[in-house]
C-alpha positions, 0 to 999 in steps of 0.5 A: 617649675618644668616636669622632672621628665623636661628636667632630664630631658634638659641635660640629655646629651644631643642626639641621644634617643629615649627607647620609646622615640627608638622603638618608633622609628624601629618597630622593634618594642622596648621589651625586646630592646632590652631583651637584645641588651640584657640577653644578648649584649647587642645594643649597649644604650647610653644611661641617665643619672636615673638609669633611663635608656638613650640610645644614639644614632649609631644604636639605631643603625645597628638596631636596623642592621639587627633586623636586616640580619632577621629579615634575612633568617638569622635568629638572634643568638646568631645575630652577635657572631655575624656582627662581628664578621665582615659582610663578605663573610655572611652567606646564608643562614645556617640551616639550624635558623629554620630548625629554631623556628620549627622546634617554636612552631612545632611546640605551638601546635603540640599544646593546640592539640592539648587546647592548652593556652599557658604553654602557648602563652610561654612560647609565643611571649618568649617570642615577642620578647625576642623579635619584632612582631611582624618576624613571629607573624611571617615566622611563626603564626602564618605558618601555624595557621597554614598548617592547621588550616590544611590539616584540620580534616586531619583529627576529630578535633582540627576544626576545634583546634583551629577556631582555640588557636585563632581566639587566642590570637585574637585575643592576644593581639587585641589586648596588646594593642589596647595597651599600646594604643593608651600610650601611642601619640602617633598619627591614627590609622583606621584599619579594616578588612575589605568586605568578603574577608572573615579572617582578621588575624592578618589584620590585628598584626599589622595594627600590632606593628603598627603600634609597636611603631607608634601610631595610634590605630582604629581597627574595625575588624572583618567585613566593613562595608567600605561605604561606611568609612567616611562617616568614621572619618566625619567622628575620628580625625585618622590620617590614614586607611589601611585595607586588607583581605587574604581572599580576592574580594567580591568584583564590586569591592574593587571596581566601584566601592574602593575607587567611591572611598578613594574620591571621598576622603581627603587621606590616603587609602591602603591595601594590603594583604595576599590578595592585593597582589593579585589586584594590583591593578585594579588597586592602583587603578582606583587610586589607592596605595599597594601595600604589599605583603609583608608588614616590614615594607606596608609600614615603611610605605605608610610612613612615607605618606604619614611620617610619625616623627618630622624631620626625622625619617633619616635617623 
């Protein structure tokens, strides 16, 4: 007897996609898609008799257009009026857009100063319900980490504040990655920081965005010896290796360990993070794939090499 899921799926109008597939295609998680519908009336999907959301090709294109506006710096509350105007009428994001993100940053910085995890959680959860994880990373958490790193000497508890927020992010992102991993069925990505990189927050954000897109992730974390990665691949069938670093690694890593890894494995090796742009020549010479510094562009490159849904890249 066919399952109820397959029975309902058989009566779906042609071309309509469930919310989980749309989340994989666009990188916007289901919670955010629902918030855009309920709170801002931005995307209105079809509904099955049981109430499940189904999205058309036009819905998917609209979501991508919304993401373009967010990438330009507009806030989600400004998107609907923008969609109703001709593109020629849209110039630059108003100043209040940056002010909105500064308000988010200030609220979290005040919570960090008070070591108030619940207050951080309230702000962070609100932004994640409205924006893709790469937007939150770029406009909220990365600036906060930079501020904490630049001003740790200004207060008696500066180092403690930085550690407090870093641990909060590690726990928060780790829990979400674990949850998404249990539901994902896409290709498995092996993610690790290059040797000498002890700050894994950027890699955690990339892992979460990958999981939001539908990939499964095998996260090894900071300061991972590249020589040990082939042994991991013997145990797990991975589609690609993602390496990240903020600081330039020791010379022998790029000159020797990275080329040796690329030659030993039969899957693509990607390198991203802010160090990658400064070591682009060595990365390419090693045969690895440069991901750039942003999560969005990196995921687009990975998807070309490790497609999620064969035959659907044009949707």
